C-alpha positions in Angstrom: -92.2 -10.2 -62.7 -91.7 -9.8 -58.9 -92.8 -6.8 -57.0 -90.3 -5.3 -54.7 -91.4 -5.3 -51.1 -89.5 -2.2 -50.2 -91.3 0.6 -52.1 -90.5 4.1 -51.0 -94.2 4.9 -50.6 -94.7 2.1 -48.2 -92.7 3.8 -45.5 -94.8 4.8 -42.5 -94.9 8.6 -42.2 -95.5 10.2 -38.8 -99.1 11.5 -38.6 -99.6 15.3 -38.4 -100.4 15.2 -34.7 -97.0 13.8 -33.8 -95.0 16.7 -35.1 -93.0 18.8 -32.8 -94.2 22.0 -34.4 -97.8 21.2 -33.6 -96.9 20.7 -29.9 -95.2 24.1 -29.9 -98.3 25.7 -31.4 -100.5 23.9 -28.8 -98.3 25.1 -25.9 -98.3 28.7 -27.1 -101.9 29.0 -28.4 -104.0 27.0 -25.9 -102.9 28.9 -22.7 -103.9 32.1 -24.4 -107.2 30.6 -25.4 -107.8 29.4 -21.8 -107.0 32.8 -20.4 -109.3 34.5 -23.0 -112.1 32.1 -22.0 -111.6 32.8 -18.3 -111.8 36.5 -18.9 -115.0 35.9 -20.9 -116.5 33.9 -18.0 -115.7 36.7 -15.6 -117.2 39.4 -17.8 -120.4 37.3 -18.5 -120.8 36.6 -14.8 -120.4 40.3 -13.8 -122.8 41.8 -16.5 -126.4 40.6 -16.2 -127.1 41.3 -19.9 -124.4 38.8 -20.9 -125.5 36.1 -18.4 -127.3 34.1 -21.1 -124.0 33.8 -23.0 -122.0 32.3 -20.1 -122.0 28.9 -21.8 -119.8 30.0 -24.7 -116.6 31.0 -22.8 -117.2 28.0 -20.5 -117.2 25.7 -23.5 -114.1 27.4 -24.9 -112.2 26.9 -21.6 -113.3 23.3 -21.2 -112.4 22.3 -24.8 -109.1 24.1 -24.6 -108.2 22.5 -21.3 -109.1 19.0 -22.7 -106.8 19.6 -25.7 -104.0 20.9 -23.5 -104.2 18.0 -21.1 -104.4 15.5 -24.0 -101.3 17.1 -25.6 -99.4 16.9 -22.3 -100.4 13.2 -21.9 -99.2 12.4 -25.4 -95.9 14.1 -24.8 -95.4 12.1 -21.5 -96.2 8.8 -23.2 -94.0 9.7 -26.1 -91.1 10.6 -23.7 -91.6 7.3 -21.9 -91.5 5.3 -25.1 -88.4 7.0 -26.5 -86.7 6.6 -23.1 -87.4 2.9 -22.9 -86.0 2.3 -26.4 -82.6 3.7 -25.5 
């Protein structure tokens, strides 16, 4: 009995991080998160009682910026690959 080499479950599915809906979520959610973190840094810097907690909004801004830049780079690479295949 031979096994067919073209099973339907052997198709390569796109990973979840390559979906267009996720990029739309990233481009809508992360700028708001970055803005929220910048406001938090400003508030923590102005109030002396919150000075010890300045690290938290700074961490939020840096993580959000890294994710945003990574998403932009992925889209640029994706656009170049799809453009070269045409």
